[in-house]
VOGUPA-350566 format. One line per field, with one value per residue: residue number from 0; residue in three letters; x, y, z of N, C-alpha, C, O in turn. Coordinates in steps of 0.05 Angstrom, whole numbers, plus 5000, padded with zeros to 4 digits. Last residue first. Example, Ala and Ser with C-alpha at 12.3 -4.5 7.8 and 13.67 -1.06 7.14 Angstrom:
k <- c(1; 0)
r <- c(Ser; Ala)
n_x <- c(5257; 5264)
n_y <- c(4955; 4886)
n_z <- c(5142; 5156)
ca_x <- c(5273; 5246)
ca_y <- c(4979; 4910)
ca_z <- c(5143; 5156)
c_x <- c(5258; 5264)
c_y <- c(5001; 4934)
c_z <- c(5157; 5156)
o_x <- c(5268; 5285)
o_y <- c(5023; 4934)
o_z <- c(5161; 5169)
//
This chain:
k <- c(71; 70; 69; 68; 67; 66; 65; 64; 63; 62; 61; 60; 59; 58; 57; 56; 55; 54; 53; 52; 51; 50; 49; 48; 47; 46; 45; 44; 43; 42; 41; 40; 39; 38; 37; 36; 35; 34; 33; 32; 31; 30; 29; 28; 27; 26; 25; 24; 23; 22; 21; 20; 19; 18; 17; 16; 15; 14; 13; 12; 11; 10; 9; 8; 7; 6; 5; 4; 3; 2; 1; 0)
r <- c(Phe; Val; Gly; Val; Ala; Ala; Gln; Ala; Trp; Ile; Leu; Thr; Val; Val; Ala; Ala; Val; Ile; Val; Gly; Ala; Thr; Ala; Arg; Ala; Arg; Ala; Ser; Lys; Leu; Arg; Arg; Val; Ala; Leu; Glu; Val; Leu; Leu; Gly; Ala; Ser; Gly; Leu; Leu; Leu; Ile; Ala; Phe; Ala; Phe; Asp; Glu; Val; Gly; Trp; Asn; Val; Ser; Glu; Thr; Phe; Leu; Met; Ser; Val; Ala; Pro; Leu; Leu; Leu; Met)
n_x <- c(1281; 1293; 1332; 1318; 1318; 1316; 1269; 1231; 1236; 1220; 1166; 1145; 1150; 1115; 1066; 1061; 1057; 1009; 0972; 0975; 0956; 0904; 0885; 0888; 0852; 0805; 0798; 0829; 0876; 0944; 0977; 0972; 0979; 1030; 1060; 1051; 1075; 1128; 1139; 1135; 1177; 1220; 1215; 1225; 1279; 1307; 1298; 1323; 1376; 1387; 1383; 1427; 1470; 1472; 1444; 1406; 1389; 1352; 1369; 1375; 1327; 1318; 1339; 1319; 1267; 1274; 1288; 1245; 1205; 1218; 1202; 1149)
n_y <- c(4008; 4063; 4099; 4148; 4143; 4090; 4074; 4107; 4090; 4037; 4045; 4074; 4037; 3997; 4025; 4036; 3983; 3967; 4003; 3987; 3935; 3946; 3974; 3932; 3896; 3927; 3934; 3885; 3879; 3899; 3929; 3984; 3988; 3967; 4006; 4049; 4030; 4027; 4081; 4102; 4076; 4098; 4151; 4147; 4127; 4165; 4212; 4197; 4191; 4244; 4271; 4247; 4262; 4317; 4325; 4362; 4381; 4415; 4450; 4501; 4534; 4557; 4525; 4475; 4480; 4474; 4420; 4393; 4409; 4389; 4337; 4340)
n_z <- c(6117; 6112; 6090; 6069; 6012; 5997; 6022; 5997; 5943; 5948; 5965; 5922; 5881; 5900; 5899; 5845; 5825; 5850; 5828; 5774; 5777; 5793; 5748; 5710; 5731; 5726; 5672; 5629; 5597; 5593; 5557; 5567; 5622; 5628; 5602; 5636; 5682; 5664; 5653; 5705; 5730; 5701; 5718; 5772; 5771; 5739; 5769; 5817; 5800; 5784; 5833; 5858; 5826; 5836; 5902; 5949; 6005; 6048; 6087; 6071; 6029; 5979; 5939; 5949; 5931; 5876; 5876; 5900; 5859; 5810; 5807; 5795)
ca_x <- c(1281; 1272; 1339; 1325; 1319; 1338; 1294; 1235; 1242; 1247; 1185; 1145; 1164; 1144; 1077; 1062; 1079; 1034; 0977; 0982; 0983; 0921; 0886; 0904; 0880; 0814; 0804; 0808; 0850; 0922; 0976; 0970; 0954; 1007; 1060; 1043; 1046; 1114; 1139; 1117; 1150; 1215; 1213; 1199; 1258; 1307; 1289; 1294; 1362; 1388; 1364; 1400; 1463; 1464; 1465; 1407; 1415; 1349; 1362; 1399; 1335; 1309; 1344; 1348; 1272; 1266; 1305; 1271; 1202; 1222; 1231; 1157)
ca_y <- c(3979; 4054; 4072; 4147; 4169; 4106; 4061; 4109; 4118; 4042; 4030; 4086; 4062; 3991; 4014; 4058; 4000; 3953; 4003; 4014; 3940; 3930; 3987; 3957; 3888; 3918; 3957; 3894; 3886; 3888; 3900; 3974; 3998; 3953; 3978; 4050; 4035; 4003; 4061; 4111; 4072; 4069; 4144; 4157; 4113; 4137; 4210; 4203; 4168; 4222; 4277; 4244; 4234; 4308; 4327; 4341; 4383; 4399; 4423; 4484; 4522; 4571; 4554; 4480; 4480; 4500; 4439; 4394; 4415; 4417; 4342; 4330)
ca_z <- c(6120; 6130; 6099; 6098; 6026; 5987; 6028; 6026; 5950; 5939; 5982; 5949; 5879; 5897; 5925; 5864; 5816; 5855; 5857; 5782; 5768; 5810; 5774; 5706; 5728; 5753; 5689; 5648; 5585; 5609; 5556; 5540; 5609; 5640; 5592; 5608; 5682; 5673; 5632; 5684; 5739; 5700; 5689; 5763; 5785; 5732; 5742; 5817; 5812; 5764; 5812; 5869; 5827; 5809; 5882; 5929; 5992; 6024; 6095; 6069; 6054; 6003; 5938; 5953; 5960; 5887; 5863; 5914; 5887; 5814; 5813; 5821)
c_x <- c(1310; 1275; 1319; 1333; 1329; 1341; 1318; 1262; 1248; 1255; 1214; 1165; 1166; 1160; 1107; 1074; 1083; 1058; 1003; 0988; 0993; 0950; 0905; 0907; 0898; 0843; 0815; 0818; 0830; 0895; 0952; 0966; 0951; 0981; 1036; 1041; 1036; 1084; 1125; 1116; 1130; 1186; 1206; 1194; 1230; 1283; 1287; 1283; 1332; 1373; 1363; 1378; 1435; 1456; 1454; 1431; 1418; 1375; 1357; 1393; 1360; 1318; 1337; 1355; 1301; 1272; 1299; 1290; 1229; 1220; 1237; 1186)
c_y <- c(3969; 4024; 4061; 4119; 4167; 4132; 4078; 4096; 4121; 4071; 4036; 4071; 4075; 4017; 4008; 4048; 4023; 3970; 3989; 4016; 3967; 3935; 3972; 3972; 3913; 3910; 3949; 3918; 3897; 3897; 3888; 3944; 3987; 3962; 3963; 4022; 4037; 4007; 4036; 4092; 4080; 4063; 4114; 4150; 4121; 4122; 4181; 4201; 4173; 4198; 4255; 4250; 4229; 4278; 4317; 4346; 4359; 4403; 4404; 4455; 4504; 4559; 4568; 4509; 4485; 4502; 4467; 4415; 4414; 4424; 4371; 4336)
c_z <- c(6122; 6136; 6119; 6108; 6054; 6003; 6020; 6034; 5980; 5947; 5974; 5967; 5907; 5895; 5923; 5890; 5836; 5848; 5864; 5812; 5776; 5802; 5793; 5733; 5725; 5752; 5716; 5665; 5606; 5598; 5570; 5539; 5581; 5627; 5602; 5596; 5653; 5673; 5639; 5661; 5718; 5709; 5686; 5733; 5775; 5745; 5733; 5789; 5811; 5774; 5790; 5849; 5839; 5810; 5855; 5910; 5972; 6008; 6072; 6077; 6050; 6029; 5964; 5953; 5966; 5917; 5874; 5902; 5902; 5844; 5816; 5828)
o_x <- c(1314; 1270; 1327; 1339; 1347; 1363; 1337; 1276; 1267; 1277; 1231; 1180; 1187; 1182; 1122; 1090; 1105; 1077; 1018; 1007; 1016; 0967; 0920; 0928; 0920; 0858; 0832; 0841; 0816; 0892; 0940; 0952; 0928; 0963; 1023; 1022; 1014; 1069; 1111; 1094; 1110; 1173; 1190; 1172; 1214; 1269; 1268; 1261; 1317; 1359; 1342; 1358; 1421; 1437; 1431; 1437; 1431; 1381; 1359; 1410; 1365; 1316; 1349; 1375; 1308; 1280; 1318; 1306; 1235; 1233; 1259; 1193)
o_y <- c(3944; 4016; 4051; 4116; 4182; 4142; 4081; 4107; 4134; 4075; 4039; 4084; 4086; 4018; 4014; 4062; 4030; 3972; 3999; 4030; 3971; 3938; 3985; 3982; 3914; 3916; 3963; 3921; 3916; 3921; 3868; 3934; 3981; 3946; 3948; 4016; 4026; 3989; 4024; 4087; 4066; 4046; 4107; 4144; 4104; 4107; 4174; 4191; 4155; 4185; 4248; 4236; 4210; 4271; 4309; 4369; 4340; 4425; 4380; 4438; 4494; 4573; 4589; 4517; 4497; 4523; 4483; 4427; 4434; 4444; 4379; 4341)
o_z <- c(6125; 6159; 6140; 6131; 6062; 6007; 6035; 6052; 5988; 5956; 5991; 5982; 5914; 5907; 5941; 5903; 5843; 5863; 5881; 5820; 5784; 5820; 5807; 5739; 5736; 5770; 5728; 5670; 5600; 5592; 5561; 5521; 5573; 5622; 5588; 5581; 5647; 5665; 5623; 5649; 5713; 5697; 5669; 5726; 5769; 5732; 5719; 5785; 5804; 5759; 5780; 5847; 5832; 5796; 5852; 5904; 5979; 5999; 6074; 6076; 6028; 6050; 5970; 5964; 5987; 5927; 5880; 5917; 5916; 5853; 5824; 5851)
//
């Protein structure tokens, strides 16, 4: 996922990420991955695991949207 902006920066000037942007993305996506892994290991039912996955995805999307363009 992080290769897309890196490659885009080579072809267009509209994508201009700095080191801090990549660090934020790594932290956010890494934390989400760890949370999903924790949920899969701790929760027994498939329904609870799916719910936890949807919640993590929604929170990541909200944080990403807020950081990118200040939607909220």
